[in-house]
PyMOL Python script that loads the backbone (N, CA, C, O; Angstrom):
from pymol import cmd

cmd.read_pdbstr("""\
ATOM      1  N   MET A   1       0.829  -1.186   0.000  1.00  0.00           N
ATOM      2  CA  MET A   1       0.000   0.000   0.000  1.00  0.00           C
ATOM      3  C   MET A   1       0.878   1.255   0.000  1.00  0.00           C
ATOM      4  O   MET A   1       1.847   1.334   0.755  1.00  0.00           O
ATOM      5  N   PRO A   2       0.544   2.226  -0.836  1.00  0.00           N
ATOM      6  CA  PRO A   2       1.288   3.484  -0.782  1.00  0.00           C
ATOM      7  C   PRO A   2       0.973   4.245   0.510  1.00  0.00           C
ATOM      8  O   PRO A   2      -0.133   4.162   1.043  1.00  0.00           O
ATOM      9  N   ARG A   3       1.952   4.972   0.989  1.00  0.00           N
ATOM     10  CA  ARG A   3       1.784   5.737   2.223  1.00  0.00           C
ATOM     11  C   ARG A   3       1.945   7.218   1.892  1.00  0.00           C
ATOM     12  O   ARG A   3       2.862   7.602   1.167  1.00  0.00           O
ATOM     13  N   MET A   4       1.041   8.053   2.431  1.00  0.00           N
ATOM     14  CA  MET A   4       1.119   9.491   2.208  1.00  0.00           C
ATOM     15  C   MET A   4       0.567  10.223   3.418  1.00  0.00           C
ATOM     16  O   MET A   4      -0.073   9.630   4.286  1.00  0.00           O
ATOM     17  N   MET A   5       0.821  11.500   3.459  1.00  0.00           N
ATOM     18  CA  MET A   5       0.283  12.324   4.527  1.00  0.00           C
ATOM     19  C   MET A   5      -1.185  12.618   4.206  1.00  0.00           C
ATOM     20  O   MET A   5      -1.562  12.733   3.040  1.00  0.00           O
ATOM     21  N   LEU A   6      -1.988  12.735   5.229  1.00  0.00           N
ATOM     22  CA  LEU A   6      -3.429  12.954   5.069  1.00  0.00           C
ATOM     23  C   LEU A   6      -3.725  14.186   4.221  1.00  0.00           C
ATOM     24  O   LEU A   6      -4.677  14.181   3.441  1.00  0.00           O
ATOM     25  N   ARG A   7      -2.941  15.217   4.360  1.00  0.00           N
ATOM     26  CA  ARG A   7      -3.170  16.445   3.589  1.00  0.00           C
ATOM     27  C   ARG A   7      -3.128  16.201   2.082  1.00  0.00           C
ATOM     28  O   ARG A   7      -3.785  16.923   1.332  1.00  0.00           O
ATOM     29  N   GLN A   8      -2.375  15.206   1.622  1.00  0.00           N
ATOM     30  CA  GLN A   8      -2.208  14.932   0.195  1.00  0.00           C
ATOM     31  C   GLN A   8      -3.328  14.075  -0.384  1.00  0.00           C
ATOM     32  O   GLN A   8      -3.421  13.932  -1.603  1.00  0.00           O
ATOM     33  N   MET A   9      -4.172  13.506   0.456  1.00  0.00           N
ATOM     34  CA  MET A   9      -5.238  12.622  -0.033  1.00  0.00           C
ATOM     35  C   MET A   9      -6.320  13.418  -0.750  1.00  0.00           C
ATOM     36  O   MET A   9      -6.604  14.563  -0.401  1.00  0.00           O
ATOM     37  N   LYS A  10      -6.911  12.795  -1.749  1.00  0.00           N
ATOM     38  CA  LYS A  10      -7.972  13.411  -2.540  1.00  0.00           C
ATOM     39  C   LYS A  10      -9.339  12.981  -2.030  1.00  0.00           C
ATOM     40  O   LYS A  10      -9.469  12.006  -1.290  1.00  0.00           O
ATOM     41  N   ARG A  11     -10.351  13.727  -2.441  1.00  0.00           N
ATOM     42  CA  ARG A  11     -11.723  13.393  -2.065  1.00  0.00           C
ATOM     43  C   ARG A  11     -12.064  11.986  -2.532  1.00  0.00           C
ATOM     44  O   ARG A  11     -11.797  11.620  -3.676  1.00  0.00           O
ATOM     45  N   GLY A  12     -12.659  11.195  -1.632  1.00  0.00           N
ATOM     46  CA  GLY A  12     -13.056   9.836  -1.945  1.00  0.00           C
ATOM     47  C   GLY A  12     -12.005   8.788  -1.633  1.00  0.00           C
ATOM     48  O   GLY A  12     -12.320   7.598  -1.612  1.00  0.00           O
ATOM     49  N   GLN A  13     -10.765   9.192  -1.390  1.00  0.00           N
ATOM     50  CA  GLN A  13      -9.725   8.226  -1.049  1.00  0.00           C
ATOM     51  C   GLN A  13      -9.919   7.716   0.376  1.00  0.00           C
ATOM     52  O   GLN A  13     -10.365   8.441   1.265  1.00  0.00           O
ATOM     53  N   SER A  14      -9.573   6.450   0.562  1.00  0.00           N
ATOM     54  CA  SER A  14      -9.661   5.822   1.881  1.00  0.00           C
ATOM     55  C   SER A  14      -8.309   5.248   2.253  1.00  0.00           C
ATOM     56  O   SER A  14      -7.440   5.043   1.405  1.00  0.00           O
ATOM     57  N   GLY A  15      -8.155   4.997   3.531  1.00  0.00           N
ATOM     58  CA  GLY A  15      -6.928   4.389   4.004  1.00  0.00           C
ATOM     59  C   GLY A  15      -6.988   4.111   5.488  1.00  0.00           C
ATOM     60  O   GLY A  15      -8.007   4.326   6.145  1.00  0.00           O
ATOM     61  N   VAL A  16      -5.874   3.628   5.997  1.00  0.00           N
ATOM     62  CA  VAL A  16      -5.754   3.303   7.413  1.00  0.00           C
ATOM     63  C   VAL A  16      -4.624   4.160   7.973  1.00  0.00           C
ATOM     64  O   VAL A  16      -3.545   4.232   7.385  1.00  0.00           O
ATOM     65  N   ILE A  17      -4.869   4.798   9.093  1.00  0.00           N
ATOM     66  CA  ILE A  17      -3.845   5.629   9.714  1.00  0.00           C
ATOM     67  C   ILE A  17      -2.674   4.753  10.119  1.00  0.00           C
ATOM     68  O   ILE A  17      -2.842   3.759  10.825  1.00  0.00           O
ATOM     69  N   ALA A  18      -1.482   5.133   9.662  1.00  0.00           N
ATOM     70  CA  ALA A  18      -0.266   4.391   9.974  1.00  0.00           C
ATOM     71  C   ALA A  18       0.459   4.996  11.165  1.00  0.00           C
ATOM     72  O   ALA A  18       1.014   4.270  11.990  1.00  0.00           O
ATOM     73  N   ALA A  19       0.458   6.328  11.261  1.00  0.00           N
ATOM     74  CA  ALA A  19       1.178   6.984  12.352  1.00  0.00           C
ATOM     75  C   ALA A  19       0.673   8.409  12.533  1.00  0.00           C
ATOM     76  O   ALA A  19       0.238   9.059  11.581  1.00  0.00           O
ATOM     77  N   VAL A  20       0.739   8.878  13.770  1.00  0.00           N
ATOM     78  CA  VAL A  20       0.503  10.278  14.095  1.00  0.00           C
ATOM     79  C   VAL A  20       1.857  10.811  14.537  1.00  0.00           C
ATOM     80  O   VAL A  20       2.367  10.440  15.595  1.00  0.00           O
ATOM     81  N   LYS A  21       2.435  11.682  13.718  1.00  0.00           N
ATOM     82  CA  LYS A  21       3.823  12.104  13.904  1.00  0.00           C
ATOM     83  C   LYS A  21       3.936  13.467  14.566  1.00  0.00           C
ATOM     84  O   LYS A  21       4.628  14.356  14.069  1.00  0.00           O
ATOM     85  N   VAL A  22       3.252  13.622  15.689  1.00  0.00           N
ATOM     86  CA  VAL A  22       3.359  14.852  16.479  1.00  0.00           C
ATOM     87  C   VAL A  22       3.046  14.491  17.924  1.00  0.00           C
ATOM     88  O   VAL A  22       2.226  13.616  18.203  1.00  0.00           O
ATOM     89  N   GLY A  23       3.706  15.172  18.816  1.00  0.00           N
ATOM     90  CA  GLY A  23       3.461  14.933  20.237  1.00  0.00           C
ATOM     91  C   GLY A  23       2.807  16.151  20.864  1.00  0.00           C
ATOM     92  O   GLY A  23       2.218  16.982  20.172  1.00  0.00           O
ATOM     93  N   GLY A  24       2.914  16.244  22.151  1.00  0.00           N
ATOM     94  CA  GLY A  24       2.399  17.404  22.870  1.00  0.00           C
ATOM     95  C   GLY A  24       0.889  17.534  22.795  1.00  0.00           C
ATOM     96  O   GLY A  24       0.171  16.555  22.592  1.00  0.00           O
ATOM     97  N   GLU A  25       0.426  18.761  22.963  1.00  0.00           N
ATOM     98  CA  GLU A  25      -1.009  19.057  22.993  1.00  0.00           C
ATOM     99  C   GLU A  25      -1.692  18.722  21.670  1.00  0.00           C
ATOM    100  O   GLU A  25      -2.784  18.154  21.671  1.00  0.00           O
ATOM    101  N   LEU A  26      -1.073  19.060  20.548  1.00  0.00           N
ATOM    102  CA  LEU A  26      -1.669  18.766  19.245  1.00  0.00           C
ATOM    103  C   LEU A  26      -1.800  17.262  19.034  1.00  0.00           C
ATOM    104  O   LEU A  26      -2.843  16.792  18.580  1.00  0.00           O
ATOM    105  N   GLY A  27      -0.766  16.509  19.353  1.00  0.00           N
ATOM    106  CA  GLY A  27      -0.829  15.054  19.221  1.00  0.00           C
ATOM    107  C   GLY A  27      -1.927  14.449  20.078  1.00  0.00           C
ATOM    108  O   GLY A  27      -2.629  13.534  19.647  1.00  0.00           O
ATOM    109  N   ARG A  28      -2.073  14.964  21.296  1.00  0.00           N
ATOM    110  CA  ARG A  28      -3.124  14.469  22.191  1.00  0.00           C
ATOM    111  C   ARG A  28      -4.504  14.779  21.621  1.00  0.00           C
ATOM    112  O   ARG A  28      -5.388  13.923  21.649  1.00  0.00           O
ATOM    113  N   ARG A  29      -4.701  15.998  21.100  1.00  0.00           N
ATOM    114  CA  ARG A  29      -6.002  16.370  20.529  1.00  0.00           C
ATOM    115  C   ARG A  29      -6.351  15.501  19.331  1.00  0.00           C
ATOM    116  O   ARG A  29      -7.495  15.070  19.188  1.00  0.00           O
ATOM    117  N   ILE A  30      -5.372  15.243  18.470  1.00  0.00           N
ATOM    118  CA  ILE A  30      -5.612  14.398  17.297  1.00  0.00           C
ATOM    119  C   ILE A  30      -6.019  12.999  17.740  1.00  0.00           C
ATOM    120  O   ILE A  30      -6.978  12.437  17.212  1.00  0.00           O
ATOM    121  N   ARG A  31      -5.305  12.434  18.697  1.00  0.00           N
ATOM    122  CA  ARG A  31      -5.628  11.083  19.184  1.00  0.00           C
ATOM    123  C   ARG A  31      -6.978  11.051  19.897  1.00  0.00           C
ATOM    124  O   ARG A  31      -7.709  10.067  19.790  1.00  0.00           O
ATOM    125  N   ASP A  32      -7.315  12.121  20.626  1.00  0.00           N
ATOM    126  CA  ASP A  32      -8.609  12.191  21.314  1.00  0.00           C
ATOM    127  C   ASP A  32      -9.781  12.179  20.337  1.00  0.00           C
ATOM    128  O   ASP A  32     -10.881  11.757  20.694  1.00  0.00           O
ATOM    129  N   MET A  33      -9.553  12.639  19.107  1.00  0.00           N
ATOM    130  CA  MET A  33     -10.610  12.623  18.082  1.00  0.00           C
ATOM    131  C   MET A  33     -10.799  11.232  17.477  1.00  0.00           C
ATOM    132  O   MET A  33     -11.682  11.035  16.641  1.00  0.00           O
ATOM    133  N   GLY A  34      -9.979  10.270  17.892  1.00  0.00           N
ATOM    134  CA  GLY A  34     -10.086   8.912  17.364  1.00  0.00           C
ATOM    135  C   GLY A  34      -9.146   8.632  16.218  1.00  0.00           C
ATOM    136  O   GLY A  34      -9.221   7.572  15.596  1.00  0.00           O
ATOM    137  N   LEU A  35      -8.256   9.572  15.928  1.00  0.00           N
ATOM    138  CA  LEU A  35      -7.305   9.400  14.828  1.00  0.00           C
ATOM    139  C   LEU A  35      -6.039   8.751  15.368  1.00  0.00           C
ATOM    140  O   LEU A  35      -5.043   9.421  15.641  1.00  0.00           O
ATOM    141  N   VAL A  36      -6.101   7.437  15.516  1.00  0.00           N
ATOM    142  CA  VAL A  36      -4.987   6.652  16.044  1.00  0.00           C
ATOM    143  C   VAL A  36      -4.596   5.605  15.005  1.00  0.00           C
ATOM    144  O   VAL A  36      -5.410   5.243  14.156  1.00  0.00           O
ATOM    145  N   PRO A  37      -3.348   5.112  15.066  1.00  0.00           N
ATOM    146  CA  PRO A  37      -2.935   4.083  14.107  1.00  0.00           C
ATOM    147  C   PRO A  37      -3.892   2.897  14.093  1.00  0.00           C
ATOM    148  O   PRO A  37      -4.322   2.405  15.137  1.00  0.00           O
ATOM    149  N   GLY A  38      -4.215   2.449  12.870  1.00  0.00           N
ATOM    150  CA  GLY A  38      -5.139   1.334  12.684  1.00  0.00           C
ATOM    151  C   GLY A  38      -6.570   1.752  12.382  1.00  0.00           C
ATOM    152  O   GLY A  38      -7.407   0.907  12.068  1.00  0.00           O
ATOM    153  N   THR A  39      -6.859   3.041  12.473  1.00  0.00           N
ATOM    154  CA  THR A  39      -8.216   3.548  12.230  1.00  0.00           C
ATOM    155  C   THR A  39      -8.447   3.777  10.741  1.00  0.00           C
ATOM    156  O   THR A  39      -7.621   4.401  10.075  1.00  0.00           O
ATOM    157  N   GLN A  40      -9.559   3.279  10.217  1.00  0.00           N
ATOM    158  CA  GLN A  40      -9.959   3.465   8.821  1.00  0.00           C
ATOM    159  C   GLN A  40     -10.538   4.870   8.656  1.00  0.00           C
ATOM    160  O   GLN A  40     -11.369   5.293   9.460  1.00  0.00           O
ATOM    161  N   ILE A  41     -10.104   5.599   7.618  1.00  0.00           N
ATOM    162  CA  ILE A  41     -10.633   6.933   7.329  1.00  0.00           C
ATOM    163  C   ILE A  41     -10.958   7.057   5.850  1.00  0.00           C
ATOM    164  O   ILE A  41     -10.399   6.344   5.016  1.00  0.00           O
ATOM    165  N   THR A  42     -11.866   7.967   5.535  1.00  0.00           N
ATOM    166  CA  THR A  42     -12.201   8.307   4.154  1.00  0.00           C
ATOM    167  C   THR A  42     -12.308   9.821   4.063  1.00  0.00           C
ATOM    168  O   THR A  42     -12.947  10.454   4.904  1.00  0.00           O
ATOM    169  N   VAL A  43     -11.681  10.406   3.040  1.00  0.00           N
ATOM    170  CA  VAL A  43     -11.782  11.849   2.827  1.00  0.00           C
ATOM    171  C   VAL A  43     -13.116  12.115   2.153  1.00  0.00           C
ATOM    172  O   VAL A  43     -13.362  11.652   1.039  1.00  0.00           O
ATOM    173  N   GLN A  44     -13.979  12.866   2.835  1.00  0.00           N
ATOM    174  CA  GLN A  44     -15.306  13.156   2.284  1.00  0.00           C
ATOM    175  C   GLN A  44     -15.339  14.413   1.447  1.00  0.00           C
ATOM    176  O   GLN A  44     -16.136  14.514   0.515  1.00  0.00           O
ATOM    177  N   GLY A  45     -14.497  15.362   1.758  1.00  0.00           N
ATOM    178  CA  GLY A  45     -14.496  16.586   0.976  1.00  0.00           C
ATOM    179  C   GLY A  45     -13.532  17.605   1.538  1.00  0.00           C
ATOM    180  O   GLY A  45     -12.912  17.404   2.582  1.00  0.00           O
ATOM    181  N   ARG A  46     -13.424  18.708   0.813  1.00  0.00           N
ATOM    182  CA  ARG A  46     -12.563  19.810   1.235  1.00  0.00           C
ATOM    183  C   ARG A  46     -13.300  21.117   1.012  1.00  0.00           C
ATOM    184  O   ARG A  46     -14.176  21.217   0.153  1.00  0.00           O
ATOM    185  N   ALA A  47     -12.933  22.108   1.795  1.00  0.00           N
ATOM    186  CA  ALA A  47     -13.492  23.445   1.623  1.00  0.00           C
ATOM    187  C   ALA A  47     -12.980  24.026   0.294  1.00  0.00           C
ATOM    188  O   ALA A  47     -12.021  23.504  -0.275  1.00  0.00           O
ATOM    189  N   PRO A  48     -13.606  25.095  -0.199  1.00  0.00           N
ATOM    190  CA  PRO A  48     -13.202  25.663  -1.480  1.00  0.00           C
ATOM    191  C   PRO A  48     -11.712  26.012  -1.582  1.00  0.00           C
ATOM    192  O   PRO A  48     -11.142  25.895  -2.667  1.00  0.00           O
ATOM    193  N   LEU A  49     -11.078  26.426  -0.516  1.00  0.00           N
ATOM    194  CA  LEU A  49      -9.647  26.736  -0.546  1.00  0.00           C
ATOM    195  C   LEU A  49      -8.823  25.575   0.014  1.00  0.00           C
ATOM    196  O   LEU A  49      -7.674  25.764   0.414  1.00  0.00           O
ATOM    197  N   TYR A  50      -9.409  24.375   0.043  1.00  0.00           N
ATOM    198  CA  TYR A  50      -8.774  23.117   0.456  1.00  0.00           C
ATOM    199  C   TYR A  50      -8.419  23.036   1.939  1.00  0.00           C
ATOM    200  O   TYR A  50      -7.656  22.159   2.343  1.00  0.00           O
ATOM    201  N   ASP A  51      -8.956  23.926   2.739  1.00  0.00           N
ATOM    202  CA  ASP A  51      -8.711  23.881   4.172  1.00  0.00           C
ATOM    203  C   ASP A  51      -9.978  24.330   4.868  1.00  0.00           C
ATOM    204  O   ASP A  51     -10.384  25.473   4.662  1.00  0.00           O
ATOM    205  N   PRO A  52     -10.623  23.521   5.666  1.00  0.00           N
ATOM    206  CA  PRO A  52     -10.208  22.226   6.204  1.00  0.00           C
ATOM    207  C   PRO A  52     -10.623  21.051   5.323  1.00  0.00           C
ATOM    208  O   PRO A  52     -11.223  21.222   4.262  1.00  0.00           O
ATOM    209  N   VAL A  53     -10.283  19.853   5.799  1.00  0.00           N
ATOM    210  CA  VAL A  53     -10.648  18.613   5.132  1.00  0.00           C
ATOM    211  C   VAL A  53     -11.668  17.889   6.006  1.00  0.00           C
ATOM    212  O   VAL A  53     -11.510  17.828   7.226  1.00  0.00           O
ATOM    213  N   ALA A  54     -12.716  17.340   5.387  1.00  0.00           N
ATOM    214  CA  ALA A  54     -13.745  16.581   6.110  1.00  0.00           C
ATOM    215  C   ALA A  54     -13.439  15.089   5.980  1.00  0.00           C
ATOM    216  O   ALA A  54     -13.203  14.587   4.882  1.00  0.00           O
ATOM    217  N   LEU A  55     -13.446  14.394   7.107  1.00  0.00           N
ATOM    218  CA  LEU A  55     -13.116  12.969   7.162  1.00  0.00           C
ATOM    219  C   LEU A  55     -14.268  12.165   7.722  1.00  0.00           C
ATOM    220  O   LEU A  55     -15.012  12.634   8.583  1.00  0.00           O
ATOM    221  N   ARG A  56     -14.406  10.951   7.224  1.00  0.00           N
ATOM    222  CA  ARG A  56     -15.342   9.984   7.800  1.00  0.00           C
ATOM    223  C   ARG A  56     -14.502   9.048   8.656  1.00  0.00           C
ATOM    224  O   ARG A  56     -13.627   8.350   8.143  1.00  0.00           O
ATOM    225  N   VAL A  57     -14.767   9.032   9.967  1.00  0.00           N
ATOM    226  CA  VAL A  57     -13.997   8.246  10.926  1.00  0.00           C
ATOM    227  C   VAL A  57     -14.964   7.620  11.926  1.00  0.00           C
ATOM    228  O   VAL A  57     -15.734   8.327  12.575  1.00  0.00           O
ATOM    229  N   LEU A  58     -14.924   6.295  12.050  1.00  0.00           N
ATOM    230  CA  LEU A  58     -15.724   5.598  13.061  1.00  0.00           C
ATOM    231  C   LEU A  58     -17.192   6.034  13.044  1.00  0.00           C
ATOM    232  O   LEU A  58     -17.746   6.377  14.088  1.00  0.00           O
ATOM    233  N   ASP A  59     -17.820   6.023  11.870  1.00  0.00           N
ATOM    234  CA  ASP A  59     -19.224   6.401  11.688  1.00  0.00           C
ATOM    235  C   ASP A  59     -19.532   7.840  12.086  1.00  0.00           C
ATOM    236  O   ASP A  59     -20.675   8.165  12.407  1.00  0.00           O
ATOM    237  N   SER A  60     -18.528   8.697  12.068  1.00  0.00           N
ATOM    238  CA  SER A  60     -18.693  10.117  12.359  1.00  0.00           C
ATOM    239  C   SER A  60     -17.961  10.921  11.295  1.00  0.00           C
ATOM    240  O   SER A  60     -17.077  10.409  10.609  1.00  0.00           O
ATOM    241  N   THR A  61     -18.339  12.173  11.170  1.00  0.00           N
ATOM    242  CA  THR A  61     -17.623  13.080  10.284  1.00  0.00           C
ATOM    243  C   THR A  61     -16.931  14.124  11.143  1.00  0.00           C
ATOM    244  O   THR A  61     -17.535  14.701  12.047  1.00  0.00           O
ATOM    245  N   LEU A  62     -15.658  14.361  10.853  1.00  0.00           N
ATOM    246  CA  LEU A  62     -14.939  15.418  11.559  1.00  0.00           C
ATOM    247  C   LEU A  62     -14.094  16.178  10.564  1.00  0.00           C
ATOM    248  O   LEU A  62     -13.807  15.689   9.471  1.00  0.00           O
ATOM    249  N   THR A  63     -13.697  17.378  10.948  1.00  0.00           N
ATOM    250  CA  THR A  63     -12.868  18.197  10.071  1.00  0.00           C
ATOM    251  C   THR A  63     -11.537  18.483  10.741  1.00  0.00           C
ATOM    252  O   THR A  63     -11.446  18.615  11.961  1.00  0.00           O
ATOM    253  N   LEU A  64     -10.511  18.575   9.911  1.00  0.00           N
ATOM    254  CA  LEU A  64      -9.161  18.899  10.368  1.00  0.00           C
ATOM    255  C   LEU A  64      -8.605  20.011   9.504  1.00  0.00           C
ATOM    256  O   LEU A  64      -8.868  20.069   8.303  1.00  0.00           O
ATOM    257  N   ARG A  65      -7.848  20.878  10.107  1.00  0.00           N
ATOM    258  CA  ARG A  65      -7.113  21.872   9.333  1.00  0.00           C
ATOM    259  C   ARG A  65      -5.921  21.184   8.689  1.00  0.00           C
ATOM    260  O   ARG A  65      -5.457  20.146   9.160  1.00  0.00           O
ATOM    261  N   ASN A  66      -5.436  21.772   7.612  1.00  0.00           N
ATOM    262  CA  ASN A  66      -4.290  21.178   6.918  1.00  0.00           C
ATOM    263  C   ASN A  66      -3.052  21.091   7.800  1.00  0.00           C
ATOM    264  O   ASN A  66      -2.283  20.137   7.687  1.00  0.00           O
ATOM    265  N   ASN A  67      -2.845  22.076   8.683  1.00  0.00           N
ATOM    266  CA  ASN A  67      -1.662  22.009   9.547  1.00  0.00           C
ATOM    267  C   ASN A  67      -1.767  20.845  10.536  1.00  0.00           C
ATOM    268  O   ASN A  67      -0.740  20.389  11.038  1.00  0.00           O
ATOM    269  N   GLU A  68      -2.963  20.354  10.830  1.00  0.00           N
ATOM    270  CA  GLU A  68      -3.151  19.167  11.657  1.00  0.00           C
ATOM    271  C   GLU A  68      -2.996  17.902  10.797  1.00  0.00           C
ATOM    272  O   GLU A  68      -2.393  16.920  11.231  1.00  0.00           O
ATOM    273  N   ALA A  69      -3.541  17.936   9.588  1.00  0.00           N
ATOM    274  CA  ALA A  69      -3.468  16.782   8.682  1.00  0.00           C
ATOM    275  C   ALA A  69      -2.031  16.484   8.242  1.00  0.00           C
ATOM    276  O   ALA A  69      -1.723  15.360   7.846  1.00  0.00           O
ATOM    277  N   ASP A  70      -1.156  17.489   8.311  1.00  0.00           N
ATOM    278  CA  ASP A  70       0.248  17.311   7.947  1.00  0.00           C
ATOM    279  C   ASP A  70       0.970  16.304   8.831  1.00  0.00           C
ATOM    280  O   ASP A  70       2.020  15.791   8.442  1.00  0.00           O
ATOM    281  N   HIS A  71       0.437  16.011  10.005  1.00  0.00           N
ATOM    282  CA  HIS A  71       1.099  15.137  10.958  1.00  0.00           C
ATOM    283  C   HIS A  71       0.566  13.699  10.964  1.00  0.00           C
ATOM    284  O   HIS A  71       1.005  12.875  11.766  1.00  0.00           O
ATOM    285  N   ILE A  72      -0.381  13.400  10.067  1.00  0.00           N
ATOM    286  CA  ILE A  72      -1.013  12.075  10.053  1.00  0.00           C
ATOM    287  C   ILE A  72      -0.614  11.345   8.781  1.00  0.00           C
ATOM    288  O   ILE A  72      -0.880  11.801   7.669  1.00  0.00           O
ATOM    289  N   GLU A  73       0.033  10.197   8.973  1.00  0.00           N
ATOM    290  CA  GLU A  73       0.483   9.376   7.854  1.00  0.00           C
ATOM    291  C   GLU A  73      -0.514   8.247   7.640  1.00  0.00           C
ATOM    292  O   GLU A  73      -0.936   7.594   8.594  1.00  0.00           O
ATOM    293  N   VAL A  74      -0.893   8.016   6.369  1.00  0.00           N
ATOM    294  CA  VAL A  74      -1.960   7.073   6.036  1.00  0.00           C
ATOM    295  C   VAL A  74      -1.479   6.058   5.003  1.00  0.00           C
ATOM    296  O   VAL A  74      -0.813   6.421   4.034  1.00  0.00           O
ATOM    297  N   ASP A  75      -1.817   4.778   5.212  1.00  0.00           N
ATOM    298  CA  ASP A  75      -1.643   3.758   4.194  1.00  0.00           C
ATOM    299  C   ASP A  75      -2.882   3.794   3.323  1.00  0.00           C
ATOM    300  O   ASP A  75      -3.961   3.404   3.769  1.00  0.00           O
ATOM    301  N   VAL A  76      -2.748   4.255   2.088  1.00  0.00           N
ATOM    302  CA  VAL A  76      -3.886   4.457   1.197  1.00  0.00           C
ATOM    303  C   VAL A  76      -4.231   3.164   0.492  1.00  0.00           C
ATOM    304  O   VAL A  76      -3.355   2.453   0.000  1.00  0.00           O
ATOM    305  N   SER A  77      -5.542   2.864   0.448  1.00  0.00           N
ATOM    306  CA  SER A  77      -5.996   1.637  -0.218  1.00  0.00           C
ATOM    307  C   SER A  77      -6.527   1.930  -1.603  1.00  0.00           C
ATOM    308  O   SER A  77      -6.952   1.014  -2.308  1.00  0.00           O
TER     309      SER A  77
END
""", "prot")
cmd.dss("prot")
cmd.show_as("cartoon", "prot")
cmd.util.cbc("prot")
cmd.orient("prot")
């Protein structure tokens, strides 16, 4: 499976989170949202200027800013 950062994924692409590459408060917030290694995600859409990105995660939809998505590595299927 190819691996890329979440920010680079296109609408409709799916994958499994491989790593969250940030610590501290931001890393904790990302993990608290359920974005942990092994979690299946799908990019549902992006705002007109491509920030933020809407994700389908664990039967929920959440949004991330690109500066947050830069720290999440995904194995794309």
